[in-house]
N, C-alpha and C positions, 0 to 999 in steps of 0.2 A: 557186547550183547548181553552177557550174563549179568553185568552190573545193572543194565536196564531192567532185566527181569527181576532182579533182587529189589530194586526200588519199587517195583509194582507189588512185590510180595504176593505173587500169584498163588491163590489158594481157592479151589473150586467152592469151598464153603463160604467164601467172602466175596469173590469177584465173578463177574458175568462170563469171563472167558476162561476156559480150562487151560491147563498147562500144555496139553497136546497142541491146541490151536495156536497158542502164542509161540511155542517152539517152532511150529511149521512156518509161521509168518516171519520169524527171525532167522530161519535157516539153521537151527541148531537141533541136536538130537535130545530126546527126552532123557535118555540115560546120561548124556553129557551134562544136562542141566542139573540133575539130581547129584551127580558126582561133584559138580562145582559147589552145590549147596552144602555138601558135607566136608568139603576140603578145608583144612586149617587155614587161618588167616596168614597172608604172606608176611615176610619180615617188614616190608614197607608199611603195610596196614597196621601191624603191631606197633611200629615206631611212631606212626602218626597218632595212634591212639594214646600212647604214652606222652607225646608232645602236647596233645590237646589237654590232657589232665594237668600237665605241668604249667601250661599257659593259663588255664583257669585258676590255678592256685596263685600264680604271680599276679594276675589281674585282680583277684579278690583281695590279696594282701595289700594292693595299692588303693583299695577302696574304689576301684573302678576309674582310676585316674591315668593309668599308664596306657600310652599308645604302643604300636608294635615295636618301635625303636627301643623304648625303655624295657618292654617285656623281653625283647631279644637280649638286651644288655644284662638283665637280671638272670636270664637263663644261662648265659655264658658264665656269670659269676658263680652259678650253682653247678657248673661243669656239664651243662646240657648243650649238646651240639645241634645247632639248627641255624639256617640262614635267615636273614631278616625278611626276605620275601615269603619264605615258607611260614614264618610266624604271622606275617600279615594275612596270608591266605587262610590259615587255620583260625585266626581271630575272626575273620569275616564269616567263615563257616559256622563258628560258634556264636555269632551274633554279639561279640564283645566290642562295644563302642565306648571309648573313654568319654568322660564328661567334657563338654565343649564350652569354651569361654563365652561369656555374655558380652554384649557391646560395652565398651568402656565409657564411663561418665566422667567428665572433667569438671573442674571448677573449684577445687579445694584451695589451691594455692593463691594467695594474695601476693602478687609479685612486687618486687622492689628492685630498682635499678642497681645502684651501688657500684663500687669499683673492684669488686672481688673478681680475680682472674679465673679462667678455666684452666686448671692444671692437669686435667685428665684427657680432654679432647676425644671423648668416646673410647678411650683405650682402657677397658675395664679388666685389666690383668695386672698382676704383680709378681715379682720374683719370690717373695716371702710373705708370710702372714704379718699383719700389723703395719704394712707399708702404705697401703692405699685402701680407703674406706669410702663407702657411699651410704647415703641416708635419705629418707623421705618420710612423709606422713600420709596415711590413708584413713578412711572412716569406715566403720562397720555398723550396720543398722541393728538396733535391738528394740525390744518393747518399751524400754525406758528412754530411748533417744540414741544419738550417735555415741559410739565408743571410738576414740581416736587412737591409732597405733603409730608410733614412731620407731623406725628401725635403723640399725647400723649393720652393714654387710661388708665382709672382708673380700676384697677383689681377688685375692690369691686362692682362697679355699671356697668362696661363695657361701660361707657360713654366716648366718645371722648371729653376730657376736654380742649384740646389745639391742634391747628394745624396751619400750615403756608404753603403758596404756592409761588413758584417763578420759574424763568427759569433756575435755577441752583440748585444743591444739596450740596452746600458747608456748612461749619459750621454755618454761620449766619442764615441759614434757620432753622436748627434744634434748634439753640439757641432761635430763635423767637418763635418756637412752644412750647418749655418748659416754656418760660416766659409768653406766653399767658395762658398756663395751670395754672401757679401760680397766674395769675391775675384773672382767672375765678373761681378757686376753692381754698379753704384753703388746703395747703399741710402740712402734719405733719413734724415736725422736724426730720431729719434723715430718712425720707421716702426713699424708694428704687426707682430708675429709671433704668429700664432694657432695653437693646437694643441688637442688634447684634454687631459684632466686626468690623463694617465699620470704615474706617480710620477717618471719621469726628467725629463719636461718641467716638473714642479713643483719639482724639486730646487734647492737653493741653488747648486750648482755651475753648473747651466744658467742660473740667474738671473744669475750673474756674467758668463757668456759673453754674454748678451743686453745687459747693461749695458756691457760692453766695446765692443760694436758699436753702442751707443746706440739700441737697439731696445726698444720697449715690449712687455711680455708680455701675451698675451690667451689665454683658454681658454674652451671651451664647457662645458656642463653635463655632469656625470658620467653616462655611459651613454647620452647622446643623440648618435647618430652624425650627425644632420642638422646639428648645430652646427659640424661640421668637414667638411661634405659635399663641398667642393671637393677636399680632399686625398683623401677616400674615393673620389671619382669617378675620380681619376687611377689609384689602385690597381685599381679595377674595370676600367678600360681595359687596364692592363698585364696583369692576370691573364687577362682574357677574350681579348685579342688576341694575347698571346704566351706567358705562363708556363704557362697551362693546356694549351697545345698542344705543349709541349716537355718532354722528360725530361732533366734535367741530371745527368750522372754525378758532377760535382764542383762545389764552390762557385765555383771559378775559371771554369768553363764558364758557370755562371749569371751571374756578375759580368760577363763579356764580353758575353753576350747581352742582358742588361738595359741595360748601357751603350749598346749599339748601338741598342736600341729607343728609349731616351730621346734620345740625341744625333742620330741620323740619321732617325728616323721621327717620334716624338711632337713634338719641338721644331721640326723643320725641314719636315716634309711633311704630317703628319696635320692634316686640317681640323677646327677646333674650333668647334662651333656657337655658343658663347658670345661669340666675337669675329668673327661674321659669316662663318663657315666659311672661316677663314684659318689658316695655321700660326702658332703662337706667335712663332717667330723673325721672321716677316714683320711681325707686328704691332709687335714691338719695333723693328725697322728703320724702319718708317714713323714711329714716334714720334721716333726719333733724327733722322730727316730733317726733320721738322717743327721740332724744336728748333734745328737748324742754320739752317733757312730763316728762323726768327724772329730 
């Protein structure tokens, strides 16, 4: 009852009904109401206030991209104890709604049949970094036209270990991305590189690039996006969390922004559900430390 009176903020200078009348209607005493008004906040109320503040900080640090699960995971990493349902409830009270994905547009891939096998079978995990990689191409609108982004992602750590951008999506673009990956991370001999059946990924030139790096080529079925879901998932996050919220006047502006997203947010800070809500770079560092200790 007192909570109801508080929400009304009864004050005879502001409201039509006096405190005496409302207390009578609610069956509470006037003295009890004023005693409650001056009572210190309860421990629960104080804790919820601190949680609200912490949640707002985490949400703001994510640039408004985290839902309640990632906010909850980040709070745990900071030593803040709170259940996921409480975090969800407080986020609703605060009106914190993460950015929502837009409908996906398809049509970039020019498919090619070929005889390349599917060595992944939708199993996008690996026991160690550099054993299994996935890649794909997407396009980013700018005031100068499309900017194309080719990526290489490690299935063990979920880190984008190689990428390249240009104003075309021909074979040299994807070759540059995989060579950047080989420069940035040690790739195991006969590691798998998985892609869709786009004509560039199926080309003889790209096959030679993979052979030079001692990688095995793998590809999903034509037109089945789920066969390369991990690469698609990264593009979904990139478009939802960054690209769809920004207008790029030039390709160079888009290139800088996408690079910052990958290097400083996605790889180093963003919590990835598939690796226990940890950043990919942290997962890679933990594996290296284990190798050193062994």
